C-alpha positions in Angstrom: -0.2 -0.4 -0.3 1.5 3.0 -0.9 1.4 6.7 0.8 -1.0 9.3 -0.9 0.8 12.3 -2.1 -0.3 15.4 0.7 -2.2 17.8 -1.3 -2.3 20.4 1.6 0.3 23.4 0.7 1.1 23.8 4.1 2.5 19.9 4.5 4.5 20.4 1.3 8.0 20.8 1.7 9.9 24.3 1.9 10.6 24.9 -1.6 8.1 22.8 -2.7 4.6 23.9 -5.0 1.3 22.6 -3.7 1.5 19.8 -5.3 4.5 19.2 -3.6 7.0 20.1 -6.9 9.9 22.0 -6.0 10.1 25.2 -7.8 12.9 26.1 -10.1 15.3 28.1 -9.1 15.3 32.1 -9.9 18.2 33.1 -12.2 18.0 36.9 -11.7 19.7 38.5 -14.9 20.6 42.4 -13.9 19.2 45.3 -16.4 21.6 46.3 -18.7 21.6 50.3 -18.4 23.0 51.3 -21.9 21.6 54.9 -21.7 23.8 55.3 -18.4 26.9 54.1 -21.5 25.9 56.6 -23.9 26.0 59.4 -21.6 29.4 58.6 -20.1 30.5 58.7 -23.5 29.0 62.0 -24.8 30.4 63.7 -20.8 33.8 61.9 -22.0 33.5 64.0 -25.6 32.7 66.9 -24.5 35.4 67.0 -22.1 37.7 66.5 -24.7 36.5 68.5 -26.6 37.5 71.2 -24.0 40.9 70.3 -23.2 41.5 71.0 -27.3 39.8 73.9 -27.2 41.6 75.4 -24.1 45.0 73.7 -25.6 45.1 75.8 -28.7 45.0 79.0 -26.9 48.1 81.1 -26.4 48.5 79.7 -23.0 51.7 79.3 -21.0 51.1 76.4 -19.1 54.7 75.9 -17.3 54.1 79.5 -15.7 50.7 78.7 -14.3 52.7 75.9 -12.5 55.3 77.5 -11.7 53.6 80.4 -9.9 50.8 77.7 -8.0 53.3 77.4 -5.1 54.6 80.9 -5.3 55.2 82.2 -1.9 52.9 85.3 -2.6 50.0 83.6 -4.0 50.5 80.8 -0.6 50.3 83.9 1.6 47.4 85.9 -0.4 45.5 81.8 -0.3 46.6 82.2 4.0 44.7 85.4 4.0 41.6 84.4 1.4 40.6 81.7 4.2 41.7 83.7 7.4 39.4 86.6 5.9 37.1 84.3 5.2 36.9 81.9 8.9 36.6 85.1 10.5 33.9 87.0 8.7 31.9 83.7 8.3 32.4 83.3 11.9 31.1 87.0 12.4 28.3 86.7 10.1 27.2 83.1 12.3 27.3 85.1 15.4 25.3 88.0 14.1 23.3 85.7 12.6 21.8 83.7 15.7 21.7 87.0 17.9 19.4 89.1 15.0 17.6 85.2 15.0 16.8 85.8 18.0 15.9 89.1 18.1 14.0 89.2 15.0 11.3 86.1 16.9 11.4 87.9 20.2 8.4 89.3 20.8 9.5 92.5 21.7 9.0 94.7 19.1 11.5 97.3 18.9 13.8 94.5 18.9 12.2 92.5 16.4 12.2 96.2 14.5 16.1 97.0 14.2 16.9 93.1 13.2 14.6 93.7 10.7 15.9 96.5 9.4 19.7 95.2 9.8 19.2 92.2 7.7 16.4 94.3 5.0 19.5 96.8 4.7 22.3 94.4 4.4 20.5 92.1 2.2 19.5 94.8 0.3 22.7 96.5 -0.8 25.7 95.1 -2.9 28.5 93.6 -0.8 31.3 95.3 -2.9 29.4 98.3 -2.2 29.4 98.1 1.2 33.3 97.7 1.4 33.4 100.7 -0.4 32.0 102.8 2.1 33.8 101.1 4.8 37.1 101.7 3.3 36.3 105.1 2.2 34.9 105.8 6.2 37.2 108.4 6.5 36.3 110.9 3.7 33.3 111.9 6.4 34.4 110.7 9.7 37.9 111.8 10.7 37.3 110.2 14.0 35.7 106.9 15.6 34.3 108.8 18.8 32.4 106.5 20.6 32.6 109.2 24.0 34.8 107.7 27.1 35.0 103.8 25.4 37.8 104.8 22.4 39.1 107.4 19.9 40.8 107.4 16.8 41.9 108.0 13.4 39.2 106.4 11.3 41.6 105.9 8.7 43.9 104.3 11.9 41.0 101.6 12.6 39.7 100.6 8.9 42.7 98.8 8.0 41.9 96.4 4.7 41.5 93.8 7.5 39.5 95.8 9.2 37.0 97.0 6.1 37.4 93.3 4.8 36.0 91.9 7.7 33.6 94.7 8.5 32.0 93.9 5.0 32.0 90.6 4.5 31.1 90.0 8.4 28.2 92.1 8.6 26.9 91.2 5.2 26.7 87.3 5.7 25.6 88.5 9.7 22.1 89.7 7.2 22.1 86.3 5.7 23.2 83.6 8.1 19.6 85.9 10.1 17.1 84.1 8.2 19.2 80.6 8.0 19.0 80.6 12.0 15.4 82.0 11.7 14.6 78.9 9.6 15.8 76.7 11.4 14.7 77.4 15.0 10.9 77.7 13.6 12.1 74.3 12.3 11.8 73.1 15.7 8.4 71.4 17.4 6.9 74.6 19.8 6.0 71.5 21.9 9.7 71.1 23.0 10.0 74.3 24.4 6.8 74.0 25.8 8.1 71.1 27.7 11.4 72.6 28.7 9.6 75.6 30.2 7.1 73.2 31.6 10.6 71.8 33.4 11.4 74.9 34.6 14.9 76.1 32.0 14.7 79.3 31.8 14.5 81.6 27.9 18.1 80.9 27.5 18.4 77.7 28.7 15.3 76.5 26.1 17.1 78.3 23.1 20.8 76.5 23.6 20.4 73.5 25.0 16.9 72.1 23.6 16.1 74.3 20.4 19.5 75.1 18.9 20.9 71.9 19.2 17.6 70.6 16.8 17.3 73.1 14.6 20.9 72.7 13.3 19.9 69.9 10.9 18.4 72.5 9.6 21.5 75.1 9.8 24.2 73.4 8.5 23.6 72.7 4.8 23.4 76.0 4.1 25.5 77.8 6.1 28.2 75.0 4.7 26.9 76.9 0.9 27.5 80.1 2.7 30.8 79.5 4.0 31.8 78.6 -0.1 29.8 81.1 -1.3 31.9 83.0 1.8 35.2 82.3 -0.2 34.9 83.3 -3.6 33.0 86.8 -2.3 35.9 87.0 -0.9 37.9 87.8 -3.8 35.9 91.2 -4.0 38.2 92.9 -1.1 41.2 93.1 -3.4 39.4 96.4 -3.8 40.2 97.6 -0.5 43.4 96.7 -0.7 43.5 93.4 1.3 45.9 91.4 -0.5 43.9 88.3 -0.7 44.6 85.3 -3.2 43.0 87.6 -6.4 44.9 90.4 -5.8 48.1 88.7 -5.2 47.4 86.9 -8.2 46.9 90.4 -9.8 50.0 92.1 -8.5 52.2 88.9 -10.2 50.3 88.9 -13.6 50.7 93.0 -13.9 54.9 92.7 -13.6 55.1 89.4 -15.4 53.2 89.8 -18.0 51.2 86.5 -17.6 47.7 88.1 -17.0 45.7 84.9 -17.7 48.2 82.7 -16.7 48.1 84.1 -13.0 44.5 84.1 -13.4 44.3 80.9 -13.8 46.4 79.9 -11.0 44.2 81.8 -8.5 41.3 79.6 -9.9 43.2 76.6 -9.2 43.5 77.7 -5.9 39.6 78.7 -5.2 38.6 75.1 -6.9 40.8 73.5 -4.1 39.4 75.1 -1.4 35.9 74.5 -2.5 36.6 71.3 -3.1 38.5 70.6 0.4 35.7 72.9 2.4 32.3 71.3 0.2 34.0 67.5 1.9 33.8 69.0 4.9 30.7 70.3 4.9 28.9 66.8 3.7 30.6 65.0 6.5 29.6 67.4 9.2 26.1 67.5 7.7 25.9 63.6 7.9 26.7 63.9 11.4 23.9 66.1 12.5 21.9 63.5 10.1 22.4 60.8 12.2 19.0 61.7 14.3 17.0 62.2 11.8 17.5 59.3 8.8 17.5 55.8 9.3 20.5 55.4 7.6 23.1 57.9 7.1 23.7 58.1 3.2 26.9 57.3 1.8 30.4 58.7 2.3 32.3 59.6 -1.0 34.5 56.6 -0.3 32.0 54.1 0.0 30.1 55.1 -3.1 33.0 54.8 -5.2 33.6 51.2 -4.0 29.6 51.2 -4.7 30.0 51.7 -8.1 33.3 49.7 -8.8 31.7 46.6 -7.8 28.4 47.4 -10.1 30.8 48.2 -12.6 32.5 44.8 -12.1 29.2 42.7 -12.4 27.9 44.3 -14.9 31.3 43.2 -16.8 31.3 39.5 -15.3 26.6 39.5 -16.7 27.8 40.3 -19.7 
């Protein structure tokens, strides 16, 4: 007497169908994205065409490489980093202060903050630099009463003019960024902190601002990178940064275009370095809001190489 094959799906062995016959193994074939390869070829061809076009110009590339690490260029590069970092620090402090003032229920502080943001966002930073640079034409002395008094020409050095021009302008933009970050935090967080007996200052510093950093950090990084490029405007107020150092060498050596290429290369290096730093800073502050952190640049490279190897094997 033979046993009957059970037709009950629950009694069927794992990996088999309702009749007891085993399932066939599924062979997954990756989809070939021909559009990616076509777009890659087009992009490479355009880059090659661009390189060829620049190679036809009357540019002495040896001068570019020789002057890339010139001591004057390196000094200008250091001054660019210094004025950018200090101006951004001033702008960040002012941004936090005026953002809190703007959100205050006090109509006087709110109006003053609005007026500051309105003025410095509404006028070009180049004009502001020239105003600070020529301040001695209308004020012979800077007189703050018994606190401080000195001649304006002695106070308004090129560095001070650049710091005030860039920092005050950046503070207006940072105030709006910080205000948006603070408003992104749920009001229940503030109410809970006040219920625990925390003051307004402690609530802002320990509860609201740490949570608002996820919103504040990305645009702040973009503003700093923009500051690096905007710092080239301070050459108009006699501050010797990267662009002015390059122009000084270019005018004396008769290599104007070559030195502009030198300045462009260093600006690209600076923005690239700080862009990487911005990415990791954003990734750090995103740990509390994302289930999985975005991959790092090295992880992306490894993933692309793995995908490329798999496509070669399947092909």
